[in-house]
Each structure stands twice: as C-alpha cells, then as structure tokens.
C-alpha positions as CSV (number, residue, x, y, z in Angstrom):
1,M,106.3,61.8,40.5
2,T,107.9,61.6,37.1
3,V,111.7,61.3,36.8
4,T,113.3,63.4,34.1
5,E,116.8,63.4,32.7
6,I,118.2,66.9,33.1
7,P,121.6,68.0,31.6
8,L,124.2,69.0,34.2
9,S,124.8,72.2,32.3
10,Q,121.3,73.3,33.1
11,I,121.6,72.7,36.8
12,S,123.0,75.1,39.4
13,P,123.7,74.5,43.1
14,N,121.3,75.4,45.9
15,P,122.0,78.9,47.2
16,F,120.2,77.9,50.4
17,Q,122.3,74.8,51.0
18,P,122.6,74.3,54.7
19,R,125.7,72.1,54.5
20,L,128.8,74.3,54.9
21,T,131.5,71.8,53.8
22,F,131.6,68.7,51.6
23,D,134.0,65.8,52.2
24,A,136.1,65.6,49.0
25,E,137.1,61.9,49.6
26,A,133.4,61.0,50.1
27,I,132.5,62.8,46.9
28,S,135.2,60.9,45.0
29,E,134.0,57.6,46.4
30,L,130.4,58.5,45.4
31,A,131.6,59.4,41.9
32,E,133.3,56.0,41.5
33,S,130.0,54.4,42.6
34,I,128.1,56.4,40.0
35,R,130.5,55.4,37.3
36,N,129.8,51.7,38.1
37,M,126.1,51.8,39.1
38,G,124.7,55.1,37.9
39,I,122.6,57.4,40.1
40,I,120.2,55.3,42.1
41,Q,118.3,58.1,43.9
42,P,117.2,61.0,41.6
43,L,118.0,64.6,42.5
44,T,115.1,67.0,43.4
45,L,115.2,70.2,41.4
46,R,113.0,73.3,40.8
47,R,112.6,75.0,37.4
48,M,113.8,78.6,37.3
49,P,112.1,81.4,35.2
50,N,115.1,81.3,32.8
51,G,114.6,77.7,32.0
52,Q,117.5,76.5,34.2
53,Y,117.1,74.3,37.2
54,Q,118.2,74.7,40.8
55,I,119.0,71.9,43.3
56,I,116.6,71.4,46.2
57,S,118.3,68.3,47.4
58,G,121.1,66.1,46.0
59,E,124.1,68.4,45.7
60,R,126.5,65.6,46.7
61,R,125.1,63.5,43.9
62,F,125.4,66.5,41.5
63,R,129.0,67.1,42.4
64,A,129.9,63.4,42.1
65,A,128.1,63.2,38.7
66,R,130.3,66.0,37.3
67,I,133.4,64.2,38.5
68,A,132.1,60.9,37.1
69,G,131.7,62.7,33.7
70,L,128.0,62.3,33.3
71,G,126.2,64.6,30.9
72,S,122.8,64.4,32.7
73,V,121.2,63.2,35.9
74,P,117.7,61.8,36.8
75,A,115.7,64.3,38.7
76,Y,112.3,65.0,40.2
77,I,111.0,68.5,39.3
78,R,109.1,70.4,42.0
79,Q,107.4,73.8,42.3
80,A,108.9,75.8,45.2
81,D,109.5,79.4,46.1
82,D,112.6,80.5,48.0
83,T,111.1,79.9,51.5
84,A,109.7,76.4,50.6
85,M,113.0,75.5,48.9
86,L,115.0,76.5,52.0
87,E,112.7,74.5,54.2
88,M,112.9,71.4,52.0
89,A,116.6,71.6,51.6
90,I,117.2,71.9,55.4
91,V,114.8,69.2,56.4
92,E,116.2,66.8,53.8
93,N,119.7,67.4,55.0
94,I,118.8,67.0,58.7
95,Q,116.9,63.8,58.0
96,R,120.0,62.4,56.3
97,A,121.7,62.9,59.7
98,D,125.1,63.8,58.3
99,L,125.3,67.5,59.2
100,D,127.6,68.3,62.1
101,P,126.0,69.8,65.2
102,I,126.8,73.4,64.4
103,E,125.5,73.0,60.8
104,T,122.3,71.5,62.3
105,A,122.0,74.4,64.8
106,M,122.5,77.0,62.1
107,S,119.9,75.2,59.9
108,F,117.4,75.3,62.8
109,Q,118.1,79.0,63.2
110,R,117.5,79.6,59.5
111,L,114.1,77.8,59.7
112,L,113.1,80.0,62.6
113,T,114.2,83.3,61.1
114,E,113.8,82.8,57.4
115,C,110.8,80.4,57.3
116,N,109.1,82.0,60.3
117,L,108.6,78.7,62.1
118,T,108.1,78.4,65.8
119,Q,110.3,76.0,67.7
120,E,107.3,73.7,68.1
121,L,106.6,73.7,64.3
122,L,110.3,73.3,63.6
123,A,110.5,70.2,65.9
124,D,107.5,68.7,64.1
125,R,109.1,69.4,60.6
126,V,112.4,67.7,61.4
127,G,111.0,64.9,63.5
128,K,112.8,65.8,66.7
129,K,111.7,66.6,70.3
130,R,111.4,70.3,71.1
131,A,114.0,69.9,73.8
132,S,116.5,68.5,71.3
133,V,115.9,71.5,69.0
134,T,116.5,73.8,71.9
135,N,119.7,72.1,72.8
136,Y,121.0,72.5,69.2
137,L,120.1,76.2,69.1
138,R,121.9,76.8,72.4
139,L,125.1,75.7,70.8
140,L,125.1,79.0,68.8
141,R,125.6,80.8,72.2
142,L,129.0,79.3,72.6
143,P,132.2,81.2,71.7
144,A,133.3,80.8,68.1
145,E,136.4,78.8,69.2
146,V,134.2,76.3,71.1
147,Q,131.7,76.1,68.2
148,K,134.6,75.2,65.8
149,A,135.7,72.4,68.1
150,V,132.2,71.0,68.1
151,K,132.0,71.4,64.3
152,D,135.3,69.6,63.9
153,G,134.3,66.8,66.2
154,T,137.1,67.3,68.7
155,L,134.4,68.3,71.3
156,S,131.3,66.3,71.6
157,M,127.7,67.5,71.9
158,G,127.7,66.3,75.5
159,H,130.7,68.3,76.4
160,A,129.2,71.4,74.7
161,K,126.0,71.1,76.8
162,V,128.1,71.1,79.9
163,L,130.0,74.2,78.8
164,L,126.7,76.0,78.2
165,S,126.2,76.0,81.9
166,V,129.3,78.2,82.3
167,D,128.5,82.0,82.1
168,N,132.1,83.1,81.5
169,P,133.1,82.8,77.7
170,K,136.8,82.8,78.6
171,L,136.3,80.0,81.0
172,Q,134.3,78.1,78.4
173,V,137.2,78.4,76.0
174,A,139.7,77.3,78.6
175,L,137.7,74.3,79.7
176,C,137.2,73.4,76.0
177,H,141.0,73.3,75.5
178,N,141.5,71.3,78.7
179,T,138.8,68.8,77.7
180,I,140.5,68.2,74.3
181,D,144.1,68.2,75.5
182,Q,143.5,66.0,78.5
183,G,140.8,63.8,77.1
184,W,138.2,64.6,79.8
185,S,135.0,62.7,79.7
186,V,131.7,64.5,80.0
187,R,131.5,63.5,83.7
188,T,135.0,64.9,84.3
189,L,134.1,68.1,82.7
190,E,130.9,68.4,84.7
191,E,133.0,68.0,87.9
192,K,135.5,70.6,86.7
193,V,132.7,73.1,86.0
194,R,131.1,72.4,89.4
195,Q,134.4,73.0,91.1
196,A,135.0,76.2,89.1
197,S,131.6,77.6,90.1
198,L,131.9,76.9,93.9
199,P,132.5,80.0,95.9
200,E,135.1,80.2,98.6
201,I,133.3,79.4,101.8
202,P,134.9,80.3,105.1
203,R,135.3,77.2,107.3
204,Q,133.1,78.5,110.1
205,A,130.3,79.2,107.6
206,A,130.6,75.8,106.1
207,E,130.3,74.2,109.6
208,I,127.1,76.3,110.3
209,Q,125.5,75.1,107.1
210,Q,125.6,71.4,107.8
211,L,122.3,69.8,106.7
212,P,120.5,66.6,107.5
213,D,121.2,63.8,105.0
214,E,117.7,64.0,103.4
215,Y,118.4,67.6,102.3
216,Y,121.6,66.5,100.5
217,R,119.5,63.9,98.8
218,V,117.1,66.5,97.6
219,L,120.0,68.6,96.3
220,E,121.4,65.6,94.5
221,V,118.2,64.3,92.9
222,V,116.8,67.7,91.8
223,G,120.1,69.2,91.0
224,R,120.9,66.7,88.3
225,Y,118.3,68.3,86.1
226,F,119.7,71.7,86.5
227,N,123.5,71.1,86.2
228,N,123.6,71.3,90.0
229,N,122.6,75.0,89.9
230,I,120.6,74.6,93.1
231,S,121.1,75.8,96.7
232,L,119.3,75.3,99.9
233,K,119.3,77.3,103.2
234,R,117.9,75.9,106.4
235,T,117.5,77.4,109.8
236,P,118.1,75.3,113.0
237,A,114.3,75.3,113.4
238,G,113.9,73.5,110.0
239,S,112.5,76.3,107.9
240,G,114.3,77.7,104.9
241,T,114.5,78.3,101.1
242,M,115.6,76.3,98.1
243,T,116.7,78.2,95.0
244,I,117.0,76.6,91.5
245,R,118.7,78.4,88.7
246,F,118.0,77.1,85.2
247,K,119.6,77.9,81.9
248,S,116.9,77.0,79.4
249,D,113.4,75.7,78.8
250,S,114.8,72.2,78.2
251,E,115.9,71.9,81.8
252,I,112.4,72.6,83.0
253,E,111.0,70.2,80.4
254,A,113.3,67.4,81.5
255,F,112.5,68.0,85.2
256,L,108.8,68.1,84.5
257,G,109.0,64.9,82.4
258,A,110.8,63.1,85.3
259,L,108.1,64.3,87.7
260,E,105.3,63.1,85.5
261,A,107.0,59.8,84.9
262,G,107.4,59.2,88.6
263,K,111.1,59.2,88.5
264,I,111.4,61.8,91.3
C-alpha cells in the first residue's frame, strides 16, 4: 500500500473513535518524539467526497503531529464506508491494548449493535476468546459509579467480575467503595460477597443439614465455577437435589472446559 503525505489541514478526527479520553502527557511525549524522529508509523485515512480525509486509525499521532508543528503526515489511504470504518477503528484500538476495560466493553457493544456482528464473529475479529468478550460486555451491567472506578483503574477487572455476581446495585456500589477504601484483594471481596449472600439459618436447621464430607467437596469443586452459587439438599436416605445458579454463558463455558480437560 502506497504512503502519501497528507496536509494536516485536510484531515479530520474519526467520529467513530472508540477511545473516550487521551492522555495529555503521553501526547506531549509523542510530539517530542515526532519532532526528533518524525512519524514512524503512517496514519490510516479514508478520502471523503469533499476531498478531505478522515482518520481511521492514528488519532494520537495526528494530535501529536499538530503539537509538534508538522504541516503534513504520512498516511495510507483506504476505501471504507461508515460501518467498515467503525469496525477498523475499534479493532485497531483493541489490538493496541491501551483502551481501559470500559472503553473496550463499549467498543465491543458498538461492534455488536452498529456493525451487526455476533459475539462469535466479534471474538474472531478482535482475536479474543468468546468468554473474554462476554466478560467485557457484562461490565456494562454494573452501576455507573462502579464502571467509573473500573475505567479509572481504582477497581480491577477481577474485582468487577466478582461484583457482577451481586444482584443488588446498591450493594455493588457499597462493596466497590469498601474494596477501594480498604484495599481488598479479589479473594477478600469474593468472601465478603459470599458472606453478604448467606441467608440467616436457624441453628436447628443448620444442624439438620450436616452433609458427608464428599458432598462438601462437590460443592467446593463445582461451586468455584459459579461463584459458589450452588446448593445441595440431601435426605437421610441419601437422595436429594443439587441446584446451580449461573450468571452468564461464560460460567457454563468455563465449567464445560474444565470437564473436557479432565480437571473435574
């Protein structure tokens, strides 16, 4: 593909840009590098009907080039409609791995709704497992306050996954604050969630429900794939029922994968 020098005055930003924020300090550092070394990697643009160009990928380089005082930048020119442009911009940003988890989740959601991709095709486009795509999309179910903590990096992706197992949004927010304020690890948060979900059991009922050790082992092994949302009832004769509650397809996929791999 031919590289062409395009005047900055003829280039406009990508209206489909999946990145919501740009680090001003990082842009300044890139501008200094461009002053010294020039632009190593060309931008990718599309030509518009009015003769102008629109960025498909490379907006950080575009912004830094303006700060560095360049009059033009090297670029590849591609043909792309709005849908193709959105898809290319999102995939390029995701592959650079510098979007925050919420930006990534929102980008995945846009690929699903605006580019009409299935989750399976989406996973193939971005080079991720379908379970990983599902986990990112689930982040968008969290309350806005919790999403902001994930976006800012004060709450990890691991913590967010644990909070997704909580049905009460107010409790999710409270646990989020406690995690940040008290520096809880993911394991600690899992235990706090487990304690919060335990019903009050009368002492007599608890004594009646004593189970053989192997039953507790089943609950432990299987329960780890479903955030311990598993219960078991057994009669004195040994018959009974086991109930598993799952939150998403990814939990089933993880459990099935463990079965097929012989880990259970």
